FIGUBA-919730 format. One record per residue (C-alpha): residue in three letters; x, y, z. Coordinates in pm, whole numbers, plus 50000, padded with zeros to 5 digits. Layout:
! FIGUBA-919730
ALAXYZ...
END
This chain:
! FIGUBA-919730
UNK090737855251794UNK087427851251972UNK087267871752290UNK085037851452521UNK085147844652893UNK084607807952970UNK083677817353327UNK081397847253370UNK082417874953605UNK080217878453911UNK078947913053996UNK078197919154364UNK074647932354383UNK075337949354717UNK077747973854549UNK075217999854444UNK076638033854547UNK079778053454463UNK080858052454829UNK080648014454844UNK082318011454503UNK085178033054630UNK085748014854959UNK085127978754855UNK086397978954499UNK088568008454399UNK090548008654724UNK090797970654754UNK094217953654718UNK092507925354528UNK091237947854249UNK092957946853911UNK092707977453687UNK092557973853308UNK093378007453155UNK092178020052816UNK092468052052618UNK090498060252304UNK089868024352201UNK093298010952292UNK094427991052595UNK097507994952816UNK099937966052755UNK103647958952777UNK105607961052452UNK108427935452437UNK109977954052144UNK109857924151910UNK106287927851791UNK104847908752086UNK102897921952385UNK101877911952737UNK098817922752934UNK099307947953213UNK096707945153489UNK097517968553777UNK096817965854150UNK096087996454360UNK099517993154525UNK101207996554186UNK099698030854128UNK101858060754228UNK100648087254468UNK101118112954192UNK098328097253988UNK095348120653975UNK092378108854186UNK091098074554087UNK087608074554226UNK083988069954137UNK083668107554076UNK086948112753887UNK086728134453578UNK089988121653430UNK089538084353486UNK086118068153434UNK085938035553632UNK083698006853519UNK082957977453750UNK083387945453548UNK083017919853828UNK084887893154022UNK086507861753887UNK089677840953879UNK092917860353848UNK094607861253511UNK097627837953515UNK099897866953422UNK098407893053653UNK100277909053943UNK097617899054195UNK098687874554467UNK095117863054517UNK093447834154331UNK090487856754260UNK090277893354172UNK087797921054110UNK088247937253769UNK087747974053696UNK088127990053354UNK089468025653342UNK088938049453053UNK091558076353104UNK091948110852953UNK095498112253093UNK097398084352914UNK100738100153007UNK100188092053374UNK099758055153301UNK102568052653047UNK104938065653314UNK104278034853529UNK106508012253318UNK109148019453056UNK107627993252822UNK104008004052866UNK102108014152551UNK098518018852447UNK097837994352166UNK094917981751961UNK093557949752114UNK093437933551771UNK097177938551732UNK098147930352092UNK095977899352117UNK097907881351843UNK100777875452086UNK098907873052418UNK098907837152540UNK096347840052819UNK092897836552658UNK091187848552977UNK093277880152981UNK092347887152619UNK088637882652699UNK088907906452996UNK090707932052782UNK087937929252522UNK085257936552784UNK087237966052913UNK087867980652567UNK084177977052479UNK082937995852785UNK085698021952774UNK085208029352405UNK081518035152469UNK082328059852749UNK084858077752532UNK082508081252234UNK079328088552432UNK080148121252602UNK077108142552518UNK073388137152557UNK071668126752234UNK068548145852341UNK069858179752452UNK073608179652391UNK074628184752753UNK077608166452901UNK077018131053026UNK078498117053346UNK079148080953443UNK076798064153690UNK075688029353801UNK079318018653845UNK080128028053486UNK077278008753325UNK075258039753231UNK075728076753161UNK073288103553273UNK072718138353133UNK074018165253367UNK071208189153267UNK068648184553548UNK065788194153318UNK066718165353087UNK068428138753304UNK068168112253029UNK070108080053093UNK072168065152811UNK073088028252801UNK075718009052602UNK074517999452257UNK073657963552184UNK074517956251823UNK073357923151667UNK076307904551521UNK077147869351414UNK080327848751403UNK080637813151278UNK083097785751197UNK082287767850871UNK084107734350886UNK084317703650668UNK082517671450755UNK085807655550856UNK086617684451091UNK090027689750937UNK089297721050733UNK087637754750792UNK086517782950567UNK088227815750664UNK088147850650520UNK090307881750526UNK090247918550437UNK092587930550170UNK093997956550409UNK094977931150678UNK098607921150735UNK099817889750562UNK098777856650720UNK095867871750915UNK092577853350863UNK089267852851043UNK086137832251092UNK083217845850894UNK081607873551096UNK079637905651063UNK076777926951183UNK073267913651129
END
């Protein structure tokens, strides 16, 4: 599946500090949290091989959850932006602000629902019906995976901390203070179709499950 938002999320340029991020986004009842852990996203497992997205409002989070804030060490929050609510989300509003969360405490989130699991987006997306939800999950997984894998400064080796609402990481060594940004990797994806429009050329890896095919794609 192609993970693409047909309507871009809008990022409020006035949200520039951790304090504003906390009060206007993280504590807002209209914010939906998309939770990830080590490259996987939090979804509901129906038990029959199918999954449903699980976007959480602040009210759904228990008081026992460790602090969910801009300075949290256990949950890195990334501001994705504002857009229309996913059709399957728990938000009562027609629009919502989306925040991705990379957690180092998956147990706390799994305890929120008996069917909650952390699952590869590639696997979960095969049964998700809401294309917008899949695209939002893809954005969240991309940012969260970068935060998970980029924990130390490439220059001096010191620990990095999240800043700029999760869109950068800065070295905690004051003598270095280098800022790291998400990598931009050139890639291509294409649909090769017949002149009549009735056929397409697809490919597959030998290790993929049966009946899984893909458009031709790869890194440039």
